[in-house]
BALOBA-1460 file (C-alpha; in Angstrom, 3 decimals):
// residues 356
<rec num="1" residu="x" x="0.015" y="0.008" z="0.029"/>
<rec num="2" residu="x" x="0.953" y="3.695" z="-0.181"/>
<rec num="3" residu="x" x="1.604" y="5.771" z="2.865"/>
<rec num="4" residu="x" x="3.005" y="9.173" z="3.804"/>
<rec num="5" residu="x" x="5.935" y="8.266" z="5.954"/>
<rec num="6" residu="x" x="7.644" y="10.747" z="8.197"/>
<rec num="7" residu="x" x="11.395" y="10.231" z="7.730"/>
<rec num="8" residu="x" x="12.820" y="12.862" z="10.148"/>
<rec num="9" residu="x" x="14.140" y="16.361" z="9.638"/>
<rec num="10" residu="x" x="10.563" y="17.486" z="8.772"/>
<rec num="11" residu="x" x="10.562" y="15.204" z="5.682"/>
<rec num="12" residu="x" x="7.492" y="13.168" z="4.702"/>
<rec num="13" residu="x" x="7.645" y="10.896" z="1.643"/>
<rec num="14" residu="x" x="4.955" y="8.871" z="-0.014"/>
<rec num="15" residu="x" x="6.319" y="5.344" z="-0.156"/>
<rec num="16" residu="x" x="5.200" y="1.742" z="-0.799"/>
<rec num="17" residu="x" x="5.042" y="-0.029" z="2.625"/>
<rec num="18" residu="x" x="3.600" y="-3.362" z="3.762"/>
<rec num="19" residu="x" x="-0.091" y="-3.344" z="4.502"/>
<rec num="20" residu="x" x="-0.206" y="-3.967" z="8.268"/>
<rec num="21" residu="x" x="-1.358" y="-7.477" z="9.219"/>
<rec num="22" residu="x" x="-4.041" y="-7.805" z="11.873"/>
<rec num="23" residu="x" x="-4.352" y="-10.207" z="14.805"/>
<rec num="24" residu="x" x="-7.095" y="-11.560" z="17.001"/>
<rec num="25" residu="x" x="-9.642" y="-8.956" z="18.034"/>
<rec num="26" residu="x" x="-8.320" y="-6.364" z="15.481"/>
<rec num="27" residu="x" x="-9.653" y="-4.894" z="12.279"/>
<rec num="28" residu="x" x="-8.185" y="-3.470" z="9.116"/>
<rec num="29" residu="x" x="-9.639" y="-0.276" z="7.761"/>
<rec num="30" residu="x" x="-9.334" y="0.993" z="4.182"/>
<rec num="31" residu="x" x="-8.892" y="4.759" z="4.783"/>
<rec num="32" residu="x" x="-11.080" y="6.969" z="2.697"/>
<rec num="33" residu="x" x="-10.573" y="10.326" z="4.410"/>
<rec num="34" residu="x" x="-8.273" y="11.691" z="7.022"/>
<rec num="35" residu="x" x="-8.213" y="15.262" z="8.338"/>
<rec num="36" residu="x" x="-4.969" y="17.169" z="8.664"/>
<rec num="37" residu="x" x="-4.565" y="18.213" z="12.330"/>
<rec num="38" residu="x" x="-2.024" y="20.702" z="13.616"/>
<rec num="39" residu="x" x="-1.052" y="18.403" z="16.402"/>
<rec num="40" residu="x" x="0.516" y="15.990" z="13.770"/>
<rec num="41" residu="x" x="1.954" y="18.990" z="11.845"/>
<rec num="42" residu="x" x="3.820" y="20.184" z="14.959"/>
<rec num="43" residu="x" x="5.285" y="16.655" z="15.382"/>
<rec num="44" residu="x" x="6.510" y="16.713" z="11.767"/>
<rec num="45" residu="x" x="7.720" y="20.322" z="11.523"/>
<rec num="46" residu="x" x="9.580" y="20.257" z="14.816"/>
<rec num="47" residu="x" x="10.709" y="16.598" z="14.800"/>
<rec num="48" residu="x" x="9.095" y="15.866" z="18.112"/>
<rec num="49" residu="x" x="9.061" y="12.088" z="17.760"/>
<rec num="50" residu="x" x="11.679" y="9.699" z="16.365"/>
<rec num="51" residu="x" x="11.001" y="8.453" z="12.687"/>
<rec num="52" residu="x" x="9.829" y="6.593" z="10.891"/>
<rec num="53" residu="x" x="6.078" y="7.083" z="11.619"/>
<rec num="54" residu="x" x="2.854" y="7.394" z="9.681"/>
<rec num="55" residu="x" x="0.660" y="10.152" z="11.189"/>
<rec num="56" residu="x" x="-3.005" y="10.985" z="10.806"/>
<rec num="57" residu="x" x="-5.709" y="10.351" z="13.356"/>
<rec num="58" residu="x" x="-8.950" y="11.928" z="12.058"/>
<rec num="59" residu="x" x="-9.758" y="8.751" z="10.137"/>
<rec num="60" residu="x" x="-12.781" y="7.458" z="8.376"/>
<rec num="61" residu="x" x="-13.060" y="4.479" z="6.095"/>
<rec num="62" residu="x" x="-14.363" y="1.003" z="5.333"/>
<rec num="63" residu="x" x="-13.652" y="-2.191" z="7.291"/>
<rec num="64" residu="x" x="-11.509" y="-4.299" z="4.891"/>
<rec num="65" residu="x" x="-10.916" y="-7.260" z="7.144"/>
<rec num="66" residu="x" x="-11.667" y="-8.501" z="10.686"/>
<rec num="67" residu="x" x="-9.592" y="-10.674" z="13.007"/>
<rec num="68" residu="x" x="-10.671" y="-13.706" z="14.871"/>
<rec num="69" residu="x" x="-13.392" y="-13.127" z="17.498"/>
<rec num="70" residu="x" x="-14.441" y="-9.719" z="16.189"/>
<rec num="71" residu="x" x="-18.301" y="-9.740" z="16.250"/>
<rec num="72" residu="x" x="-19.147" y="-6.059" z="16.240"/>
<rec num="73" residu="x" x="-17.908" y="-5.232" z="12.739"/>
<rec num="74" residu="x" x="-17.672" y="-6.922" z="9.440"/>
<rec num="75" residu="x" x="-16.142" y="-6.173" z="6.061"/>
<rec num="76" residu="x" x="-17.917" y="-3.326" z="4.343"/>
<rec num="77" residu="x" x="-18.886" y="-1.422" z="7.456"/>
<rec num="78" residu="x" x="-18.383" y="2.273" z="7.174"/>
<rec num="79" residu="x" x="-16.535" y="3.517" z="10.306"/>
<rec num="80" residu="x" x="-14.530" y="6.241" z="12.068"/>
<rec num="81" residu="x" x="-11.883" y="5.282" z="14.585"/>
<rec num="82" residu="x" x="-10.332" y="7.042" z="17.608"/>
<rec num="83" residu="x" x="-6.640" y="6.297" z="18.124"/>
<rec num="84" residu="x" x="-6.709" y="6.719" z="21.891"/>
<rec num="85" residu="x" x="-8.986" y="4.892" z="24.352"/>
<rec num="86" residu="x" x="-8.441" y="4.794" z="28.125"/>
<rec num="87" residu="x" x="-8.390" y="1.704" z="30.286"/>
<rec num="88" residu="x" x="-11.358" y="2.836" z="32.448"/>
<rec num="89" residu="x" x="-9.899" y="1.597" z="35.729"/>
<rec num="90" residu="x" x="-6.872" y="3.675" z="36.736"/>
<rec num="91" residu="x" x="-6.560" y="6.658" z="39.021"/>
<rec num="92" residu="x" x="-7.148" y="9.151" z="36.213"/>
<rec num="93" residu="x" x="-9.991" y="7.202" z="34.611"/>
<rec num="94" residu="x" x="-11.836" y="7.141" z="37.928"/>
<rec num="95" residu="x" x="-11.681" y="10.915" z="37.870"/>
<rec num="96" residu="x" x="-12.564" y="11.054" z="34.150"/>
<rec num="97" residu="x" x="-9.187" y="12.585" z="33.184"/>
<rec num="98" residu="x" x="-8.806" y="10.076" z="30.409"/>
<rec num="99" residu="x" x="-6.101" y="11.942" z="28.526"/>
<rec num="100" residu="x" x="-3.839" y="11.349" z="31.472"/>
<rec num="101" residu="x" x="-4.451" y="7.546" z="31.538"/>
<rec num="102" residu="x" x="-1.299" y="5.492" z="30.704"/>
<rec num="103" residu="x" x="-3.352" y="3.255" z="28.355"/>
<rec num="104" residu="x" x="-4.850" y="6.319" z="26.625"/>
<rec num="105" residu="x" x="-1.438" y="7.648" z="25.910"/>
<rec num="106" residu="x" x="-0.675" y="4.453" z="23.955"/>
<rec num="107" residu="x" x="-1.630" y="4.802" z="20.297"/>
<rec num="108" residu="x" x="-3.889" y="1.937" z="19.200"/>
<rec num="109" residu="x" x="-4.108" y="2.553" z="15.419"/>
<rec num="110" residu="x" x="-1.191" y="2.135" z="13.002"/>
<rec num="111" residu="x" x="-0.262" y="1.819" z="9.384"/>
<rec num="112" residu="x" x="3.112" y="0.441" z="10.344"/>
<rec num="113" residu="x" x="6.300" y="1.431" z="12.252"/>
<rec num="114" residu="x" x="5.753" y="3.033" z="15.669"/>
<rec num="115" residu="x" x="2.001" y="3.489" z="16.134"/>
<rec num="116" residu="x" x="1.139" y="7.108" z="15.327"/>
<rec num="117" residu="x" x="-2.469" y="7.052" z="14.011"/>
<rec num="118" residu="x" x="-1.693" y="5.931" z="10.468"/>
<rec num="119" residu="x" x="-4.488" y="7.792" z="8.709"/>
<rec num="120" residu="x" x="-2.224" y="9.168" z="6.042"/>
<rec num="121" residu="x" x="-2.068" y="5.654" z="4.523"/>
<rec num="122" residu="x" x="-4.361" y="3.536" z="2.495"/>
<rec num="123" residu="x" x="-4.958" y="1.001" z="5.341"/>
<rec num="124" residu="x" x="-4.699" y="1.115" z="9.129"/>
<rec num="125" residu="x" x="-4.629" y="-1.675" z="11.664"/>
<rec num="126" residu="x" x="-6.935" y="-1.041" z="14.627"/>
<rec num="127" residu="x" x="-5.845" y="-2.832" z="17.856"/>
<rec num="128" residu="x" x="-8.208" y="-4.846" z="20.019"/>
<rec num="129" residu="x" x="-8.807" y="-2.355" z="22.813"/>
<rec num="130" residu="x" x="-9.668" y="0.273" z="20.212"/>
<rec num="131" residu="x" x="-11.980" y="-2.102" z="18.328"/>
<rec num="132" residu="x" x="-13.814" y="-2.710" z="21.607"/>
<rec num="133" residu="x" x="-14.613" y="0.904" z="22.468"/>
<rec num="134" residu="x" x="-13.119" y="3.309" z="19.947"/>
<rec num="135" residu="x" x="-14.903" y="2.647" z="16.666"/>
<rec num="136" residu="x" x="-18.236" y="4.180" z="15.485"/>
<rec num="137" residu="x" x="-20.295" y="3.205" z="12.486"/>
<rec num="138" residu="x" x="-21.098" y="5.898" z="9.885"/>
<rec num="139" residu="x" x="-24.700" y="6.096" z="8.759"/>
<rec num="140" residu="x" x="-25.410" y="5.705" z="5.062"/>
<rec num="141" residu="x" x="-25.446" y="9.020" z="3.266"/>
<rec num="142" residu="x" x="-22.838" y="10.690" z="5.525"/>
<rec num="143" residu="x" x="-19.649" y="11.327" z="3.375"/>
<rec num="144" residu="x" x="-16.365" y="10.022" z="4.750"/>
<rec num="145" residu="x" x="-14.807" y="13.530" z="4.752"/>
<rec num="146" residu="x" x="-17.650" y="14.747" z="7.151"/>
<rec num="147" residu="x" x="-17.282" y="11.635" z="9.349"/>
<rec num="148" residu="x" x="-13.598" y="12.307" z="9.715"/>
<rec num="149" residu="x" x="-14.441" y="15.426" z="11.710"/>
<rec num="150" residu="x" x="-16.008" y="13.505" z="14.591"/>
<rec num="151" residu="x" x="-12.708" y="13.273" z="16.445"/>
<rec num="152" residu="x" x="-11.967" y="17.016" z="16.554"/>
<rec num="153" residu="x" x="-15.638" y="17.714" z="17.346"/>
<rec num="154" residu="x" x="-15.311" y="15.352" z="20.283"/>
<rec num="155" residu="x" x="-12.306" y="17.316" z="21.706"/>
<rec num="156" residu="x" x="-14.344" y="20.584" z="21.486"/>
<rec num="157" residu="x" x="-17.411" y="19.159" z="23.075"/>
<rec num="158" residu="x" x="-15.163" y="17.929" z="25.922"/>
<rec num="159" residu="x" x="-13.849" y="21.427" z="26.497"/>
<rec num="160" residu="x" x="-17.275" y="23.038" z="26.254"/>
<rec num="161" residu="x" x="-18.747" y="20.537" z="28.792"/>
<rec num="162" residu="x" x="-15.927" y="21.352" z="31.150"/>
<rec num="163" residu="x" x="-16.834" y="25.038" z="31.102"/>
<rec num="164" residu="x" x="-20.577" y="24.390" z="31.224"/>
<rec num="165" residu="x" x="-21.807" y="27.543" z="29.492"/>
<rec num="166" residu="x" x="-25.411" y="28.616" z="30.064"/>
<rec num="167" residu="x" x="-27.937" y="30.049" z="27.548"/>
<rec num="168" residu="x" x="-27.413" y="33.755" z="27.343"/>
<rec num="169" residu="x" x="-23.707" y="33.652" z="28.355"/>
<rec num="170" residu="x" x="-21.531" y="36.056" z="26.369"/>
<rec num="171" residu="x" x="-18.576" y="33.937" z="25.162"/>
<rec num="172" residu="x" x="-15.368" y="35.049" z="23.347"/>
<rec num="173" residu="x" x="-13.800" y="32.566" z="21.003"/>
<rec num="174" residu="x" x="-10.304" y="33.677" z="20.027"/>
<rec num="175" residu="x" x="-9.247" y="32.230" z="16.603"/>
<rec num="176" residu="x" x="-11.591" y="30.967" z="13.927"/>
<rec num="177" residu="x" x="-9.610" y="28.167" z="12.397"/>
<rec num="178" residu="x" x="-11.352" y="24.735" z="12.278"/>
<rec num="179" residu="x" x="-11.252" y="24.294" z="16.044"/>
<rec num="180" residu="x" x="-12.435" y="27.849" z="16.874"/>
<rec num="181" residu="x" x="-15.250" y="27.507" z="14.331"/>
<rec num="182" residu="x" x="-16.342" y="24.216" z="15.986"/>
<rec num="183" residu="x" x="-16.381" y="26.020" z="19.301"/>
<rec num="184" residu="x" x="-18.562" y="28.781" z="17.740"/>
<rec num="185" residu="x" x="-21.028" y="26.165" z="16.449"/>
<rec num="186" residu="x" x="-21.246" y="24.355" z="19.703"/>
<rec num="187" residu="x" x="-21.715" y="27.505" z="21.763"/>
<rec num="188" residu="x" x="-24.315" y="28.871" z="19.375"/>
<rec num="189" residu="x" x="-26.107" y="25.524" z="19.797"/>
<rec num="190" residu="x" x="-26.157" y="26.038" z="23.575"/>
<rec num="191" residu="x" x="-27.792" y="29.453" z="23.262"/>
<rec num="192" residu="x" x="-24.757" y="31.569" z="23.950"/>
<rec num="193" residu="x" x="-23.930" y="34.937" z="22.521"/>
<rec num="194" residu="x" x="-20.640" y="34.240" z="20.597"/>
<rec num="195" residu="x" x="-18.120" y="36.923" z="19.890"/>
<rec num="196" residu="x" x="-15.556" y="35.461" z="17.451"/>
<rec num="197" residu="x" x="-12.180" y="37.000" z="16.640"/>
<rec num="198" residu="x" x="-9.702" y="36.388" z="13.855"/>
<rec num="199" residu="x" x="-7.444" y="38.443" z="11.572"/>
<rec num="200" residu="x" x="-8.722" y="36.837" z="8.377"/>
<rec num="201" residu="x" x="-11.875" y="38.218" z="6.772"/>
<rec num="202" residu="x" x="-12.827" y="34.877" z="5.205"/>
<rec num="203" residu="x" x="-12.830" y="33.231" z="8.584"/>
<rec num="204" residu="x" x="-14.860" y="36.005" z="10.161"/>
<rec num="205" residu="x" x="-17.495" y="35.521" z="7.392"/>
<rec num="206" residu="x" x="-17.556" y="31.807" z="8.233"/>
<rec num="207" residu="x" x="-17.850" y="32.547" z="11.987"/>
<rec num="208" residu="x" x="-21.031" y="34.411" z="11.260"/>
<rec num="209" residu="x" x="-22.324" y="31.473" z="9.204"/>
<rec num="210" residu="x" x="-21.524" y="29.130" z="12.196"/>
<rec num="211" residu="x" x="-23.551" y="31.187" z="14.668"/>
<rec num="212" residu="x" x="-21.340" y="34.091" z="15.887"/>
<rec num="213" residu="x" x="-23.331" y="37.068" z="16.807"/>
<rec num="214" residu="x" x="-20.258" y="39.285" z="16.351"/>
<rec num="215" residu="x" x="-17.062" y="38.553" z="14.300"/>
<rec num="216" residu="x" x="-14.225" y="41.003" z="15.024"/>
<rec num="217" residu="x" x="-10.721" y="41.636" z="13.799"/>
<rec num="218" residu="x" x="-8.665" y="42.495" z="16.949"/>
<rec num="219" residu="x" x="-6.261" y="44.602" z="14.853"/>
<rec num="220" residu="x" x="-9.145" y="46.934" z="14.010"/>
<rec num="221" residu="x" x="-11.817" y="46.426" z="16.633"/>
<rec num="222" residu="x" x="-11.612" y="46.971" z="20.401"/>
<rec num="223" residu="x" x="-12.748" y="43.608" z="21.467"/>
<rec num="224" residu="x" x="-12.615" y="44.316" z="25.241"/>
<rec num="225" residu="x" x="-14.821" y="47.444" z="24.864"/>
<rec num="226" residu="x" x="-17.266" y="45.546" z="22.599"/>
<rec num="227" residu="x" x="-17.555" y="42.839" z="25.301"/>
<rec num="228" residu="x" x="-18.135" y="45.344" z="28.031"/>
<rec num="229" residu="x" x="-20.812" y="47.072" z="25.906"/>
<rec num="230" residu="x" x="-22.616" y="43.732" z="25.634"/>
<rec num="231" residu="x" x="-22.471" y="43.014" z="29.360"/>
<rec num="232" residu="x" x="-23.228" y="46.211" z="31.117"/>
<rec num="233" residu="x" x="-19.511" y="46.900" z="31.546"/>
<rec num="234" residu="x" x="-18.650" y="43.439" z="33.061"/>
<rec num="235" residu="x" x="-16.778" y="41.624" z="30.271"/>
<rec num="236" residu="x" x="-17.147" y="38.057" z="28.785"/>
<rec num="237" residu="x" x="-18.505" y="35.269" z="30.887"/>
<rec num="238" residu="x" x="-16.118" y="32.862" z="29.218"/>
<rec num="239" residu="x" x="-13.228" y="32.643" z="26.668"/>
<rec num="240" residu="x" x="-12.101" y="29.777" z="24.590"/>
<rec num="241" residu="x" x="-8.450" y="30.388" z="23.477"/>
<rec num="242" residu="x" x="-8.443" y="28.335" z="20.159"/>
<rec num="243" residu="x" x="-5.100" y="29.631" z="18.770"/>
<rec num="244" residu="x" x="-1.650" y="29.960" z="20.292"/>
<rec num="245" residu="x" x="-0.801" y="33.498" z="19.256"/>
<rec num="246" residu="x" x="1.503" y="35.142" z="21.735"/>
<rec num="247" residu="x" x="-0.220" y="37.369" z="24.232"/>
<rec num="248" residu="x" x="-3.725" y="36.021" z="23.510"/>
<rec num="249" residu="x" x="-4.267" y="34.465" z="26.980"/>
<rec num="250" residu="x" x="-3.419" y="37.786" z="28.611"/>
<rec num="251" residu="x" x="-5.942" y="39.488" z="26.371"/>
<rec num="252" residu="x" x="-8.487" y="36.757" z="27.269"/>
<rec num="253" residu="x" x="-8.165" y="37.640" z="30.963"/>
<rec num="254" residu="x" x="-8.519" y="41.355" z="30.351"/>
<rec num="255" residu="x" x="-11.689" y="40.716" z="28.377"/>
<rec num="256" residu="x" x="-13.525" y="38.843" z="31.070"/>
<rec num="257" residu="x" x="-15.604" y="39.673" z="34.120"/>
<rec num="258" residu="x" x="-14.692" y="38.591" z="37.678"/>
<rec num="259" residu="x" x="-15.554" y="34.926" z="38.069"/>
<rec num="260" residu="x" x="-15.170" y="34.099" z="34.382"/>
<rec num="261" residu="x" x="-13.710" y="30.934" z="32.949"/>
<rec num="262" residu="x" x="-10.836" y="30.917" z="30.446"/>
<rec num="263" residu="x" x="-10.302" y="27.675" z="28.535"/>
<rec num="264" residu="x" x="-6.875" y="27.067" z="27.145"/>
<rec num="265" residu="x" x="-7.174" y="24.687" z="24.170"/>
<rec num="266" residu="x" x="-4.267" y="25.560" z="21.813"/>
<rec num="267" residu="x" x="-1.494" y="25.850" z="24.360"/>
<rec num="268" residu="x" x="0.185" y="22.513" z="23.771"/>
<rec num="269" residu="x" x="3.891" y="23.404" z="23.653"/>
<rec num="270" residu="x" x="6.132" y="23.422" z="26.695"/>
<rec num="271" residu="x" x="7.902" y="26.392" z="25.167"/>
<rec num="272" residu="x" x="4.798" y="28.657" z="25.382"/>
<rec num="273" residu="x" x="4.815" y="31.127" z="28.294"/>
<rec num="274" residu="x" x="1.960" y="33.134" z="29.805"/>
<rec num="275" residu="x" x="2.441" y="36.139" z="32.028"/>
<rec num="276" residu="x" x="-0.509" y="37.116" z="34.174"/>
<rec num="277" residu="x" x="-1.115" y="39.166" z="37.226"/>
<rec num="278" residu="x" x="-1.836" y="36.870" z="40.161"/>
<rec num="279" residu="x" x="-4.540" y="39.192" z="41.327"/>
<rec num="280" residu="x" x="-6.352" y="38.979" z="38.043"/>
<rec num="281" residu="x" x="-6.935" y="35.291" z="38.855"/>
<rec num="282" residu="x" x="-7.042" y="35.260" z="42.625"/>
<rec num="283" residu="x" x="-8.847" y="38.495" z="43.480"/>
<rec num="284" residu="x" x="-10.840" y="38.346" z="40.261"/>
<rec num="285" residu="x" x="-11.858" y="34.781" z="41.079"/>
<rec num="286" residu="x" x="-11.318" y="33.713" z="37.493"/>
<rec num="287" residu="x" x="-10.727" y="30.121" z="36.472"/>
<rec num="288" residu="x" x="-7.968" y="29.111" z="34.132"/>
<rec num="289" residu="x" x="-8.799" y="25.717" z="32.596"/>
<rec num="290" residu="x" x="-7.215" y="23.310" z="30.212"/>
<rec num="291" residu="x" x="-8.637" y="20.591" z="27.982"/>
<rec num="292" residu="x" x="-6.683" y="18.115" z="25.834"/>
<rec num="293" residu="x" x="-7.709" y="15.426" z="23.361"/>
<rec num="294" residu="x" x="-10.990" y="13.416" z="23.173"/>
<rec num="295" residu="x" x="-13.262" y="11.717" z="25.721"/>
<rec num="296" residu="x" x="-14.677" y="8.257" z="25.342"/>
<rec num="297" residu="x" x="-17.761" y="9.310" z="27.384"/>
<rec num="298" residu="x" x="-18.983" y="11.647" z="24.627"/>
<rec num="299" residu="x" x="-17.952" y="9.601" z="21.590"/>
<rec num="300" residu="x" x="-21.526" y="8.834" z="20.599"/>
<rec num="301" residu="x" x="-22.735" y="12.412" z="21.330"/>
<rec num="302" residu="x" x="-20.007" y="13.912" z="19.123"/>
<rec num="303" residu="x" x="-20.684" y="11.432" z="16.366"/>
<rec num="304" residu="x" x="-24.452" y="12.127" z="16.424"/>
<rec num="305" residu="x" x="-23.779" y="15.953" z="16.260"/>
<rec num="306" residu="x" x="-21.775" y="15.416" z="13.115"/>
<rec num="307" residu="x" x="-23.875" y="12.706" z="11.469"/>
<rec num="308" residu="x" x="-27.145" y="14.470" z="12.108"/>
<rec num="309" residu="x" x="-25.904" y="17.828" z="10.665"/>
<rec num="310" residu="x" x="-26.855" y="19.664" z="13.844"/>
<rec num="311" residu="x" x="-23.601" y="21.572" z="13.439"/>
<rec num="312" residu="x" x="-22.556" y="22.624" z="9.945"/>
<rec num="313" residu="x" x="-19.104" y="21.050" z="9.895"/>
<rec num="314" residu="x" x="-19.157" y="20.873" z="6.048"/>
<rec num="315" residu="x" x="-18.322" y="24.549" z="6.117"/>
<rec num="316" residu="x" x="-14.894" y="23.736" z="7.566"/>
<rec num="317" residu="x" x="-13.604" y="21.784" z="4.588"/>
<rec num="318" residu="x" x="-11.571" y="23.918" z="2.224"/>
<rec num="319" residu="x" x="-9.357" y="21.350" z="0.501"/>
<rec num="320" residu="x" x="-9.412" y="17.745" z="-0.582"/>
<rec num="321" residu="x" x="-6.099" y="16.274" z="-1.704"/>
<rec num="322" residu="x" x="-4.869" y="12.886" z="-3.004"/>
<rec num="323" residu="x" x="-2.207" y="11.118" z="-1.014"/>
<rec num="324" residu="x" x="0.690" y="12.042" z="-3.330"/>
<rec num="325" residu="x" x="-0.132" y="15.742" z="-2.774"/>
<rec num="326" residu="x" x="0.163" y="15.505" z="0.996"/>
<rec num="327" residu="x" x="3.360" y="17.642" z="1.116"/>
<rec num="328" residu="x" x="1.368" y="20.440" z="-0.451"/>
<rec num="329" residu="x" x="-1.455" y="19.893" z="2.094"/>
<rec num="330" residu="x" x="1.049" y="20.123" z="5.017"/>
<rec num="331" residu="x" x="2.692" y="23.218" z="3.584"/>
<rec num="332" residu="x" x="-0.647" y="24.887" z="2.978"/>
<rec num="333" residu="x" x="-1.733" y="24.144" z="6.533"/>
<rec num="334" residu="x" x="1.441" y="25.317" z="8.245"/>
<rec num="335" residu="x" x="2.337" y="28.264" z="6.017"/>
<rec num="336" residu="x" x="-0.910" y="29.634" z="4.557"/>
<rec num="337" residu="x" x="0.654" y="32.960" z="3.806"/>
<rec num="338" residu="x" x="2.591" y="31.378" z="0.937"/>
<rec num="339" residu="x" x="-0.752" y="30.663" z="-0.792"/>
<rec num="340" residu="x" x="-2.619" y="33.944" z="-0.625"/>
<rec num="341" residu="x" x="-5.521" y="32.742" z="-2.937"/>
<rec num="342" residu="x" x="-6.113" y="29.397" z="-1.198"/>
<rec num="343" residu="x" x="-7.820" y="30.444" z="2.083"/>
<rec num="344" residu="x" x="-6.986" y="27.069" z="3.746"/>
<rec num="345" residu="x" x="-9.149" y="25.755" z="6.541"/>
<rec num="346" residu="x" x="-9.765" y="22.009" z="7.145"/>
<rec num="347" residu="x" x="-7.793" y="19.901" z="4.631"/>
<rec num="348" residu="x" x="-8.903" y="16.355" z="3.928"/>
<rec num="349" residu="x" x="-6.404" y="13.753" z="2.644"/>
<rec num="350" residu="x" x="-7.943" y="10.969" z="0.491"/>
<rec num="351" residu="x" x="-5.446" y="8.090" z="0.559"/>
<rec num="352" residu="x" x="-7.162" y="5.964" z="-2.058"/>
<rec num="353" residu="x" x="-6.658" y="8.746" z="-4.611"/>
<rec num="354" residu="x" x="-3.272" y="9.046" z="-6.315"/>
<rec num="355" residu="x" x="-2.716" y="11.498" z="-9.077"/>
<rec num="356" residu="x" x="0.589" y="10.377" z="-10.361"/>
């Protein structure tokens, strides 16, 4: 089969590799669509993990083969797969902190080499504990590229649940990339007044389509004053920081009322630093929160949100590329300024398509 293999030094090459064999309790999926996620792009661009690896974890496809003792799935089933599933029994699982579970940290989906998700390949092997709890069937009529968005939607639902916004809350969403737009959709669904910010006009237009009551460019608009005007001078009830631009968390705190919640969602690098006044948190009784990765508890809820069309995730998809154009896809996602006419958002790789 063909796969996009990370070879080190930020290099990815599309190579012929062995289709991964499956064992008892496992399934093989023919990958039809896999979303490009910035988590994987960071690993490639900054050489965070040792090569060789095949990345990609927003995966949808068709069951191609099943191992012995697999009863839940059969060849031909249309499915999405989560690459992390917790044990359910450890200290962290008992507290529903699944992303901290040692088993969760193990990747259970691979296209070969060290397991890394494998969705940027034509086939992936799904290990037994993932088959048991980490696979969802796709209803007929739902395109694979839409189904591939279930995993990122899950991560956002998890963060929103943690903040527990109420109808009528004024919520600031900083950044309107794919994740920020999903937050805007979910918060609108919960009856919040969403104030979305971004520096790209095309994304602000999309934010309005996704339910933002206000879409502002922080370079031109006084976001803090706008929020105060909406809240009798108080400030936002809640902020979702959906991008890692320097200084944004500090701005989030300034834009909120006392007692507000600030959710850090994009701050995944140990090198990122935040400088805040202690009093702004302590005396202001604000809560700084973090959320990372998906939750098995809301797997079905997230799938239903996507499959039913209750949130318009189709608006997120800007590009669809065959496997041999994956280097272009990565470059487009990491350096969009080099492609001024492309307006990249969510990029879907189609591993079964090959243009050469």
